N, CA, C, O and CB atoms as a CASP TS submission, in Angstrom:
PFRMAT TS
TARGET T0000
AUTHOR 0000-0000-0000
METHOD Language model
MODEL 1
PARENT N/A
ATOM      1  N   MET     1     280.109 121.645   5.838  1.00  0.00           N
ATOM      2  CA  MET     1     279.682 121.350   7.173  1.00  0.00           C
ATOM      3  C   MET     1     278.281 120.885   7.089  1.00  0.00           C
ATOM      4  O   MET     1     277.463 121.426   6.344  1.00  0.00           O
ATOM      5  CB  MET     1     279.821 122.545   8.102  1.00  0.00           C
ATOM      6  N   LEU     2     277.990 119.823   7.899  1.00  0.00           N
ATOM      7  CA  LEU     2     276.643 119.310   8.046  1.00  0.00           C
ATOM      8  C   LEU     2     276.142 119.644   9.435  1.00  0.00           C
ATOM      9  O   LEU     2     276.906 119.629  10.400  1.00  0.00           O
ATOM     10  CB  LEU     2     276.593 117.792   7.792  1.00  0.00           C
ATOM     11  N   ARG     3     274.832 119.951   9.537  1.00  0.00           N
ATOM     12  CA  ARG     3     274.256 120.289  10.846  1.00  0.00           C
ATOM     13  C   ARG     3     272.922 119.560  10.983  1.00  0.00           C
ATOM     14  O   ARG     3     272.181 119.412  10.012  1.00  0.00           O
ATOM     15  CB  ARG     3     274.067 121.846  11.008  1.00  0.00           C
ATOM     16  N   ARG     4     272.614 119.090  12.249  1.00  0.00           N
ATOM     17  CA  ARG     4     271.322 118.541  12.511  1.00  0.00           C
ATOM     18  C   ARG     4     271.006 118.725  13.993  1.00  0.00           C
ATOM     19  O   ARG     4     271.859 118.589  14.871  1.00  0.00           O
ATOM     20  CB  ARG     4     271.260 117.062  12.098  1.00  0.00           C
ATOM     21  N   ASP     5     269.717 119.047  14.222  1.00  0.00           N
ATOM     22  CA  ASP     5     269.221 119.177  15.635  1.00  0.00           C
ATOM     23  C   ASP     5     268.903 117.735  16.136  1.00  0.00           C
ATOM     24  O   ASP     5     268.256 116.945  15.447  1.00  0.00           O
ATOM     25  CB  ASP     5     267.885 120.148  15.726  1.00  0.00           C
ATOM     26  N   ARG     6     269.359 117.453  17.288  1.00  0.00           N
ATOM     27  CA  ARG     6     269.066 116.160  17.927  1.00  0.00           C
ATOM     28  C   ARG     6     267.889 116.273  18.828  1.00  0.00           C
ATOM     29  O   ARG     6     267.452 117.375  19.160  1.00  0.00           O
ATOM     30  CB  ARG     6     270.256 115.649  18.710  1.00  0.00           C
ATOM     31  N   ASP     7     267.331 115.072  19.258  1.00  0.00           N
ATOM     32  CA  ASP     7     266.164 115.029  20.104  1.00  0.00           C
ATOM     33  C   ASP     7     266.496 115.460  21.507  1.00  0.00           C
ATOM     34  O   ASP     7     265.583 115.755  22.279  1.00  0.00           O
ATOM     35  CB  ASP     7     265.570 113.655  20.110  1.00  0.00           C
ATOM     36  N   ASP     8     267.824 115.514  21.895  1.00  0.00           N
ATOM     37  CA  ASP     8     268.207 115.762  23.289  1.00  0.00           C
ATOM     38  C   ASP     8     268.548 117.253  23.494  1.00  0.00           C
ATOM     39  O   ASP     8     269.250 117.589  24.448  1.00  0.00           O
ATOM     40  CB  ASP     8     269.422 114.865  23.686  1.00  0.00           C
ATOM     41  N   SER     9     268.070 118.137  22.627  1.00  0.00           N
ATOM     42  CA  SER     9     268.293 119.607  22.687  1.00  0.00           C
ATOM     43  C   SER     9     269.738 120.030  22.355  1.00  0.00           C
ATOM     44  O   SER     9     270.134 121.162  22.632  1.00  0.00           O
ATOM     45  CB  SER     9     267.937 120.120  24.084  1.00  0.00           C
ATOM     46  N   HIS    10     270.506 119.128  21.771  1.00  0.00           N
ATOM     47  CA  HIS    10     271.815 119.451  21.286  1.00  0.00           C
ATOM     48  C   HIS    10     271.746 119.536  19.727  1.00  0.00           C
ATOM     49  O   HIS    10     270.826 119.020  19.091  1.00  0.00           O
ATOM     50  CB  HIS    10     272.867 118.380  21.776  1.00  0.00           C
ATOM     51  N   THR    11     272.740 120.196  19.173  1.00  0.00           N
ATOM     52  CA  THR    11     272.891 120.298  17.703  1.00  0.00           C
ATOM     53  C   THR    11     274.180 119.618  17.335  1.00  0.00           C
ATOM     54  O   THR    11     275.215 119.881  17.948  1.00  0.00           O
ATOM     55  CB  THR    11     272.884 121.796  17.203  1.00  0.00           C
ATOM     56  N   GLU    12     274.145 118.778  16.382  1.00  0.00           N
ATOM     57  CA  GLU    12     275.343 118.055  15.925  1.00  0.00           C
ATOM     58  C   GLU    12     275.873 118.640  14.664  1.00  0.00           C
ATOM     59  O   GLU    12     275.100 118.955  13.759  1.00  0.00           O
ATOM     60  CB  GLU    12     275.050 116.588  15.716  1.00  0.00           C
ATOM     61  N   PHE    13     277.181 118.800  14.564  1.00  0.00           N
ATOM     62  CA  PHE    13     277.856 119.326  13.386  1.00  0.00           C
ATOM     63  C   PHE    13     278.871 118.253  12.871  1.00  0.00           C
ATOM     64  O   PHE    13     279.561 117.613  13.664  1.00  0.00           O
ATOM     65  CB  PHE    13     278.585 120.699  13.728  1.00  0.00           C
ATOM     66  N   VAL    14     278.935 118.087  11.605  1.00  0.00           N
ATOM     67  CA  VAL    14     279.945 117.200  11.016  1.00  0.00           C
ATOM     68  C   VAL    14     280.706 118.066  10.053  1.00  0.00           C
ATOM     69  O   VAL    14     280.137 118.670   9.144  1.00  0.00           O
ATOM     70  CB  VAL    14     279.312 115.922  10.300  1.00  0.00           C
ATOM     71  N   MET    15     282.021 118.119  10.267  1.00  0.00           N
ATOM     72  CA  MET    15     282.920 118.881   9.405  1.00  0.00           C
ATOM     73  C   MET    15     283.531 118.012   8.370  1.00  0.00           C
ATOM     74  O   MET    15     284.099 116.973   8.708  1.00  0.00           O
ATOM     75  CB  MET    15     283.997 119.549  10.202  1.00  0.00           C
ATOM     76  N   ILE    16     283.446 118.385   7.094  1.00  0.00           N
ATOM     77  CA  ILE    16     284.085 117.687   5.970  1.00  0.00           C
ATOM     78  C   ILE    16     285.130 118.535   5.413  1.00  0.00           C
ATOM     79  O   ILE    16     284.862 119.650   4.966  1.00  0.00           O
ATOM     80  CB  ILE    16     283.101 117.308   4.892  1.00  0.00           C
ATOM     81  N   THR    17     286.387 118.024   5.420  1.00  0.00           N
ATOM     82  CA  THR    17     287.501 118.776   4.896  1.00  0.00           C
ATOM     83  C   THR    17     288.163 117.976   3.817  1.00  0.00           C
ATOM     84  O   THR    17     288.206 116.751   3.934  1.00  0.00           O
ATOM     85  CB  THR    17     288.493 119.137   5.991  1.00  0.00           C
ATOM     86  N   LEU    18     288.670 118.561   2.800  1.00  0.00           N
ATOM     87  CA  LEU    18     289.338 117.897   1.645  1.00  0.00           C
ATOM     88  C   LEU    18     290.865 118.130   1.747  1.00  0.00           C
ATOM     89  O   LEU    18     291.318 119.263   1.909  1.00  0.00           O
ATOM     90  CB  LEU    18     288.775 118.460   0.253  1.00  0.00           C
ATOM     91  N   TRP    19     291.623 117.062   1.651  1.00  0.00           N
ATOM     92  CA  TRP    19     293.069 117.153   1.695  1.00  0.00           C
ATOM     93  C   TRP    19     293.698 116.568   0.484  1.00  0.00           C
ATOM     94  O   TRP    19     293.079 115.710  -0.146  1.00  0.00           O
ATOM     95  CB  TRP    19     293.599 116.484   2.901  1.00  0.00           C
ATOM     96  N   ASP    20     294.853 116.950   0.112  1.00  0.00           N
ATOM     97  CA  ASP    20     295.542 116.412  -1.056  1.00  0.00           C
ATOM     98  C   ASP    20     295.847 114.931  -0.917  1.00  0.00           C
ATOM     99  O   ASP    20     295.721 114.169  -1.876  1.00  0.00           O
ATOM    100  CB  ASP    20     296.820 117.170  -1.294  1.00  0.00           C
ATOM    101  N   ASP    21     296.250 114.527   0.288  1.00  0.00           N
ATOM    102  CA  ASP    21     296.652 113.149   0.529  1.00  0.00           C
ATOM    103  C   ASP    21     296.797 112.932   2.035  1.00  0.00           C
ATOM    104  O   ASP    21     296.753 113.888   2.810  1.00  0.00           O
ATOM    105  CB  ASP    21     297.981 112.815  -0.214  1.00  0.00           C
ATOM    106  N   LEU    22     296.970 111.678   2.447  1.00  0.00           N
ATOM    107  CA  LEU    22     297.021 111.373   3.887  1.00  0.00           C
ATOM    108  C   LEU    22     298.295 112.020   4.467  1.00  0.00           C
ATOM    109  O   LEU    22     298.287 112.383   5.643  1.00  0.00           O
ATOM    110  CB  LEU    22     297.007 109.797   4.145  1.00  0.00           C
ATOM    111  N   GLU    23     299.384 112.180   3.701  1.00  0.00           N
ATOM    112  CA  GLU    23     300.555 112.770   4.262  1.00  0.00           C
ATOM    113  C   GLU    23     300.326 114.258   4.650  1.00  0.00           C
ATOM    114  O   GLU    23     300.925 114.755   5.604  1.00  0.00           O
ATOM    115  CB  GLU    23     301.697 112.639   3.277  1.00  0.00           C
ATOM    116  N   SER    24     299.440 114.960   3.885  1.00  0.00           N
ATOM    117  CA  SER    24     299.041 116.301   4.253  1.00  0.00           C
ATOM    118  C   SER    24     298.270 116.333   5.576  1.00  0.00           C
ATOM    119  O   SER    24     298.450 117.240   6.389  1.00  0.00           O
ATOM    120  CB  SER    24     298.205 116.904   3.152  1.00  0.00           C
ATOM    121  N   VAL    25     297.423 115.347   5.775  1.00  0.00           N
ATOM    122  CA  VAL    25     296.680 115.240   7.030  1.00  0.00           C
ATOM    123  C   VAL    25     297.669 115.039   8.181  1.00  0.00           C
ATOM    124  O   VAL    25     297.556 115.694   9.216  1.00  0.00           O
ATOM    125  CB  VAL    25     295.648 114.065   6.972  1.00  0.00           C
ATOM    126  N   LYS    26     298.626 114.147   8.005  1.00  0.00           N
ATOM    127  CA  LYS    26     299.613 113.839   9.018  1.00  0.00           C
ATOM    128  C   LYS    26     300.458 115.042   9.352  1.00  0.00           C
ATOM    129  O   LYS    26     300.884 115.197  10.496  1.00  0.00           O
ATOM    130  CB  LYS    26     300.487 112.708   8.569  1.00  0.00           C
ATOM    131  N   SER    27     300.715 115.909   8.369  1.00  0.00           N
ATOM    132  CA  SER    27     301.574 117.054   8.669  1.00  0.00           C
ATOM    133  C   SER    27     300.774 118.031   9.572  1.00  0.00           C
ATOM    134  O   SER    27     301.347 118.808  10.335  1.00  0.00           O
ATOM    135  CB  SER    27     302.062 117.768   7.330  1.00  0.00           C
ATOM    136  N   PHE    28     299.457 117.961   9.455  1.00  0.00           N
ATOM    137  CA  PHE    28     298.583 118.820  10.360  1.00  0.00           C
ATOM    138  C   PHE    28     298.355 118.102  11.656  1.00  0.00           C
ATOM    139  O   PHE    28     298.550 118.706  12.711  1.00  0.00           O
ATOM    140  CB  PHE    28     297.182 119.157   9.694  1.00  0.00           C
ATOM    141  N   ALA    29     297.943 116.816  11.648  1.00  0.00           N
ATOM    142  CA  ALA    29     297.399 116.120  12.859  1.00  0.00           C
ATOM    143  C   ALA    29     298.533 115.387  13.596  1.00  0.00           C
ATOM    144  O   ALA    29     298.400 115.091  14.784  1.00  0.00           O
ATOM    145  CB  ALA    29     296.258 115.086  12.455  1.00  0.00           C
ATOM    146  N   GLY    30     299.599 115.104  12.933  1.00  0.00           N
ATOM    147  CA  GLY    30     300.637 114.273  13.585  1.00  0.00           C
ATOM    148  C   GLY    30     300.568 112.885  12.934  1.00  0.00           C
ATOM    149  O   GLY    30     299.779 112.635  12.022  1.00  0.00           O
ATOM    150  N   PRO    31     301.438 111.987  13.449  1.00  0.00           N
ATOM    151  CA  PRO    31     301.558 110.666  12.851  1.00  0.00           C
ATOM    152  C   PRO    31     300.293 109.814  12.907  1.00  0.00           C
ATOM    153  O   PRO    31     300.042 109.005  12.014  1.00  0.00           O
ATOM    154  CB  PRO    31     302.651 109.938  13.515  1.00  0.00           C
ATOM    155  N   ASN    32     299.491 110.000  13.969  1.00  0.00           N
ATOM    156  CA  ASN    32     298.221 109.258  14.064  1.00  0.00           C
ATOM    157  C   ASN    32     297.137 110.076  13.443  1.00  0.00           C
ATOM    158  O   ASN    32     296.479 110.857  14.130  1.00  0.00           O
ATOM    159  CB  ASN    32     297.863 108.915  15.527  1.00  0.00           C
ATOM    160  N   ALA    33     296.926 109.916  12.135  1.00  0.00           N
ATOM    161  CA  ALA    33     295.947 110.722  11.424  1.00  0.00           C
ATOM    162  C   ALA    33     294.525 110.435  11.747  1.00  0.00           C
ATOM    163  O   ALA    33     293.628 111.171  11.336  1.00  0.00           O
ATOM    164  CB  ALA    33     296.127 110.561  10.014  1.00  0.00           C
ATOM    165  N   ASP    34     294.273 109.273  12.549  1.00  0.00           N
ATOM    166  CA  ASP    34     292.954 108.950  12.909  1.00  0.00           C
ATOM    167  C   ASP    34     292.543 109.591  14.218  1.00  0.00           C
ATOM    168  O   ASP    34     291.401 109.421  14.644  1.00  0.00           O
ATOM    169  CB  ASP    34     292.807 107.500  12.976  1.00  0.00           C
ATOM    170  N   GLN    35     293.404 110.297  14.848  1.00  0.00           N
ATOM    171  CA  GLN    35     293.123 110.943  16.186  1.00  0.00           C
ATOM    172  C   GLN    35     292.667 112.354  15.910  1.00  0.00           C
ATOM    173  O   GLN    35     293.332 113.089  15.179  1.00  0.00           O
ATOM    174  CB  GLN    35     294.414 110.949  17.155  1.00  0.00           C
ATOM    175  N   ALA    36     291.567 112.737  16.470  1.00  0.00           N
ATOM    176  CA  ALA    36     291.023 114.058  16.279  1.00  0.00           C
ATOM    177  C   ALA    36     291.940 115.133  16.910  1.00  0.00           C
ATOM    178  O   ALA    36     292.564 114.883  17.941  1.00  0.00           O
ATOM    179  CB  ALA    36     289.613 114.129  16.877  1.00  0.00           C
ATOM    180  N   VAL    37     292.019 116.323  16.291  1.00  0.00           N
ATOM    181  CA  VAL    37     292.764 117.442  16.804  1.00  0.00           C
ATOM    182  C   VAL    37     291.813 118.499  17.318  1.00  0.00           C
ATOM    183  O   VAL    37     290.879 118.916  16.632  1.00  0.00           O
ATOM    184  CB  VAL    37     293.682 118.013  15.738  1.00  0.00           C
ATOM    185  N   PHE    38     292.078 118.929  18.563  1.00  0.00           N
ATOM    186  CA  PHE    38     291.218 119.956  19.161  1.00  0.00           C
ATOM    187  C   PHE    38     292.078 121.128  19.608  1.00  0.00           C
ATOM    188  O   PHE    38     293.287 121.005  19.808  1.00  0.00           O
ATOM    189  CB  PHE    38     290.405 119.382  20.361  1.00  0.00           C
ATOM    190  N   TYR    39     291.430 122.239  19.754  1.00  0.00           N
ATOM    191  CA  TYR    39     292.065 123.491  20.166  1.00  0.00           C
ATOM    192  C   TYR    39     291.566 123.812  21.572  1.00  0.00           C
ATOM    193  O   TYR    39     290.529 123.308  22.002  1.00  0.00           O
ATOM    194  CB  TYR    39     291.747 124.669  19.157  1.00  0.00           C
ATOM    195  N   ALA    40     292.315 124.657  22.283  1.00  0.00           N
ATOM    196  CA  ALA    40     292.012 124.990  23.692  1.00  0.00           C
ATOM    197  C   ALA    40     290.568 125.437  23.887  1.00  0.00           C
ATOM    198  O   ALA    40     289.894 124.992  24.816  1.00  0.00           O
ATOM    199  CB  ALA    40     292.951 126.090  24.186  1.00  0.00           C
ATOM    200  N   GLU    41     290.084 126.344  22.984  1.00  0.00           N
ATOM    201  CA  GLU    41     288.745 126.884  23.157  1.00  0.00           C
ATOM    202  C   GLU    41     287.608 125.852  22.885  1.00  0.00           C
ATOM    203  O   GLU    41     286.450 126.072  23.238  1.00  0.00           O
ATOM    204  CB  GLU    41     288.580 128.075  22.240  1.00  0.00           C
ATOM    205  N   ASP    42     287.989 124.726  22.246  1.00  0.00           N
ATOM    206  CA  ASP    42     286.990 123.686  21.993  1.00  0.00           C
ATOM    207  C   ASP    42     286.344 123.172  23.291  1.00  0.00           C
ATOM    208  O   ASP    42     285.161 122.834  23.326  1.00  0.00           O
ATOM    209  CB  ASP    42     287.634 122.524  21.240  1.00  0.00           C
ATOM    210  N   GLU    43     287.142 123.125  24.332  1.00  0.00           N
ATOM    211  CA  GLU    43     286.628 122.635  25.664  1.00  0.00           C
ATOM    212  C   GLU    43     285.419 123.363  26.117  1.00  0.00           C
ATOM    213  O   GLU    43     284.516 122.744  26.679  1.00  0.00           O
ATOM    214  CB  GLU    43     287.683 122.765  26.739  1.00  0.00           C
ATOM    215  N   GLU    44     285.345 124.677  25.900  1.00  0.00           N
ATOM    216  CA  GLU    44     284.173 125.437  26.392  1.00  0.00           C
ATOM    217  C   GLU    44     283.062 125.472  25.381  1.00  0.00           C
ATOM    218  O   GLU    44     281.930 125.805  25.732  1.00  0.00           O
ATOM    219  CB  GLU    44     284.566 126.859  26.749  1.00  0.00           C
ATOM    220  N   LEU    45     283.341 125.140  24.131  1.00  0.00           N
ATOM    221  CA  LEU    45     282.352 125.237  23.071  1.00  0.00           C
ATOM    222  C   LEU    45     281.626 123.933  22.722  1.00  0.00           C
ATOM    223  O   LEU    45     280.506 123.944  22.211  1.00  0.00           O
ATOM    224  CB  LEU    45     283.007 125.751  21.865  1.00  0.00           C
ATOM    225  N   LEU    46     282.294 122.813  23.012  1.00  0.00           N
ATOM    226  CA  LEU    46     281.755 121.477  22.629  1.00  0.00           C
ATOM    227  C   LEU    46     281.227 120.744  23.808  1.00  0.00           C
ATOM    228  O   LEU    46     281.901 120.608  24.830  1.00  0.00           O
ATOM    229  CB  LEU    46     282.816 120.627  21.954  1.00  0.00           C
ATOM    230  N   ALA    47     279.971 120.251  23.666  1.00  0.00           N
ATOM    231  CA  ALA    47     279.402 119.442  24.692  1.00  0.00           C
ATOM    232  C   ALA    47     279.910 118.018  24.593  1.00  0.00           C
ATOM    233  O   ALA    47     280.103 117.352  25.610  1.00  0.00           O
ATOM    234  CB  ALA    47     277.905 119.481  24.616  1.00  0.00           C
ATOM    235  N   GLU    48     280.120 117.563  23.421  1.00  0.00           N
ATOM    236  CA  GLU    48     280.650 116.183  23.119  1.00  0.00           C
ATOM    237  C   GLU    48     281.638 116.307  21.940  1.00  0.00           C
ATOM    238  O   GLU    48     281.600 117.269  21.172  1.00  0.00           O
ATOM    239  CB  GLU    48     279.448 115.142  22.751  1.00  0.00           C
ATOM    240  N   ARG    49     282.469 115.358  21.835  1.00  0.00           N
ATOM    241  CA  ARG    49     283.376 115.344  20.691  1.00  0.00           C
ATOM    242  C   ARG    49     283.842 113.962  20.345  1.00  0.00           C
ATOM    243  O   ARG    49     284.118 113.177  21.252  1.00  0.00           O
ATOM    244  CB  ARG    49     284.558 116.211  20.956  1.00  0.00           C
ATOM    245  N   ASP    50     283.944 113.627  19.107  1.00  0.00           N
ATOM    246  CA  ASP    50     284.482 112.361  18.639  1.00  0.00           C
ATOM    247  C   ASP    50     286.032 112.453  18.788  1.00  0.00           C
ATOM    248  O   ASP    50     286.646 113.461  18.439  1.00  0.00           O
ATOM    249  CB  ASP    50     284.035 112.062  17.119  1.00  0.00           C
ATOM    250  N   LEU    51     286.613 111.400  19.302  1.00  0.00           N
ATOM    251  CA  LEU    51     288.067 111.373  19.484  1.00  0.00           C
ATOM    252  C   LEU    51     288.808 110.813  18.272  1.00  0.00           C
ATOM    253  O   LEU    51     290.035 110.885  18.194  1.00  0.00           O
ATOM    254  CB  LEU    51     288.415 110.555  20.706  1.00  0.00           C
ATOM    255  N   VAL    52     288.059 110.263  17.343  1.00  0.00           N
ATOM    256  CA  VAL    52     288.682 109.677  16.159  1.00  0.00           C
ATOM    257  C   VAL    52     288.032 110.354  14.933  1.00  0.00           C
ATOM    258  O   VAL    52     286.910 110.854  15.014  1.00  0.00           O
ATOM    259  CB  VAL    52     288.503 108.085  16.126  1.00  0.00           C
ATOM    260  N   VAL    53     288.741 110.358  13.822  1.00  0.00           N
ATOM    261  CA  VAL    53     288.207 110.801  12.579  1.00  0.00           C
ATOM    262  C   VAL    53     288.195 109.677  11.563  1.00  0.00           C
ATOM    263  O   VAL    53     288.903 108.684  11.731  1.00  0.00           O
ATOM    264  CB  VAL    53     288.989 111.969  12.070  1.00  0.00           C
ATOM    265  N   ARG    54     287.393 109.817  10.498  1.00  0.00           N
ATOM    266  CA  ARG    54     287.302 108.878   9.423  1.00  0.00           C
ATOM    267  C   ARG    54     287.810 109.472   8.150  1.00  0.00           C
ATOM    268  O   ARG    54     287.503 110.627   7.854  1.00  0.00           O
ATOM    269  CB  ARG    54     285.907 108.410   9.254  1.00  0.00           C
ATOM    270  N   HIS    55     288.581 108.734   7.374  1.00  0.00           N
ATOM    271  CA  HIS    55     289.083 109.208   6.072  1.00  0.00           C
ATOM    272  C   HIS    55     288.459 108.469   4.939  1.00  0.00           C
ATOM    273  O   HIS    55     288.331 107.245   4.976  1.00  0.00           O
ATOM    274  CB  HIS    55     290.579 109.073   5.989  1.00  0.00           C
ATOM    275  N   TYR    56     288.059 109.220   3.899  1.00  0.00           N
ATOM    276  CA  TYR    56     287.410 108.580   2.774  1.00  0.00           C
ATOM    277  C   TYR    56     288.092 109.080   1.468  1.00  0.00           C
ATOM    278  O   TYR    56     288.637 110.183   1.420  1.00  0.00           O
ATOM    279  CB  TYR    56     285.857 108.887   2.777  1.00  0.00           C
ATOM    280  N   ASP    57     288.045 108.281   0.479  1.00  0.00           N
ATOM    281  CA  ASP    57     288.424 108.698  -0.857  1.00  0.00           C
ATOM    282  C   ASP    57     287.270 109.374  -1.535  1.00  0.00           C
ATOM    283  O   ASP    57     286.131 109.019  -1.231  1.00  0.00           O
ATOM    284  CB  ASP    57     288.902 107.522  -1.680  1.00  0.00           C
ATOM    285  N   VAL    58     287.461 110.318  -2.427  1.00  0.00           N
ATOM    286  CA  VAL    58     286.443 111.071  -3.092  1.00  0.00           C
ATOM    287  C   VAL    58     286.283 110.523  -4.475  1.00  0.00           C
ATOM    288  O   VAL    58     287.256 110.395  -5.218  1.00  0.00           O
ATOM    289  CB  VAL    58     286.770 112.554  -3.117  1.00  0.00           C
ATOM    290  N   TYR    59     285.020 110.186  -4.841  1.00  0.00           N
ATOM    291  CA  TYR    59     284.740 109.643  -6.157  1.00  0.00           C
ATOM    292  C   TYR    59     283.698 110.597  -6.810  1.00  0.00           C
ATOM    293  O   TYR    59     282.830 111.161  -6.143  1.00  0.00           O
ATOM    294  CB  TYR    59     284.205 108.126  -6.067  1.00  0.00           C
ATOM    295  N   ASP    60     283.832 110.740  -8.132  1.00  0.00           N
ATOM    296  CA  ASP    60     282.720 111.373  -8.896  1.00  0.00           C
ATOM    297  C   ASP    60     282.266 110.421  -9.961  1.00  0.00           C
ATOM    298  O   ASP    60     282.616 109.241  -9.930  1.00  0.00           O
ATOM    299  CB  ASP    60     283.149 112.735  -9.539  1.00  0.00           C
ATOM    300  N   SER    61     281.495 110.906 -10.904  1.00  0.00           N
ATOM    301  CA  SER    61     280.938 109.997 -11.935  1.00  0.00           C
ATOM    302  C   SER    61     281.989 109.381 -12.858  1.00  0.00           C
ATOM    303  O   SER    61     281.687 108.485 -13.646  1.00  0.00           O
ATOM    304  CB  SER    61     279.936 110.746 -12.778  1.00  0.00           C
ATOM    305  N   HIS    62     283.227 109.871 -12.752  1.00  0.00           N
ATOM    306  CA  HIS    62     284.339 109.303 -13.567  1.00  0.00           C
ATOM    307  C   HIS    62     285.251 108.376 -12.724  1.00  0.00           C
ATOM    308  O   HIS    62     286.255 107.844 -13.197  1.00  0.00           O
ATOM    309  CB  HIS    62     285.198 110.461 -14.188  1.00  0.00           C
ATOM    310  N   GLY    63     284.862 108.229 -11.527  1.00  0.00           N
ATOM    311  CA  GLY    63     285.745 107.331 -10.615  1.00  0.00           C
ATOM    312  C   GLY    63     286.478 108.192  -9.588  1.00  0.00           C
ATOM    313  O   GLY    63     286.047 109.278  -9.201  1.00  0.00           O
ATOM    314  N   PHE    64     287.566 107.658  -9.193  1.00  0.00           N
ATOM    315  CA  PHE    64     288.352 108.344  -8.098  1.00  0.00           C
ATOM    316  C   PHE    64     288.822 109.673  -8.492  1.00  0.00           C
ATOM    317  O   PHE    64     289.350 109.829  -9.593  1.00  0.00           O
ATOM    318  CB  PHE    64     289.549 107.536  -7.684  1.00  0.00           C
ATOM    319  N   THR    65     288.666 110.656  -7.658  1.00  0.00           N
ATOM    320  CA  THR    65     289.103 112.062  -7.946  1.00  0.00           C
ATOM    321  C   THR    65     290.067 112.518  -6.899  1.00  0.00           C
ATOM    322  O   THR    65     289.738 112.597  -5.715  1.00  0.00           O
ATOM    323  CB  THR    65     287.896 113.043  -8.003  1.00  0.00           C
ATOM    324  N   LYS    66     291.284 112.824  -7.350  1.00  0.00           N
ATOM    325  CA  LYS    66     292.264 113.408  -6.413  1.00  0.00           C
ATOM    326  C   LYS    66     291.923 114.895  -6.216  1.00  0.00           C
ATOM    327  O   LYS    66     292.097 115.709  -7.123  1.00  0.00           O
ATOM    328  CB  LYS    66     293.751 113.235  -6.951  1.00  0.00           C
ATOM    329  N   VAL    67     291.450 115.217  -5.050  1.00  0.00           N
ATOM    330  CA  VAL    67     291.037 116.603  -4.806  1.00  0.00           C
ATOM    331  C   VAL    67     292.228 117.464  -4.300  1.00  0.00           C
ATOM    332  O   VAL    67     292.063 118.657  -4.043  1.00  0.00           O
ATOM    333  CB  VAL    67     289.872 116.634  -3.772  1.00  0.00           C
TER
END
């Protein structure tokens, strides 16, 4: 998790999760893996939220790493 205080008195968090593959993400998120998933309690906890997510491959000094 990444955290930073913004100039507008809000705090921003970025969650980084590692998945075996895109199919694993789809089994959690549904067929549109780029659409963010929220829970009912998020409405009262989040001032803002991104509606889309970004997927990246993980690389280390040896190249692509399947995590």
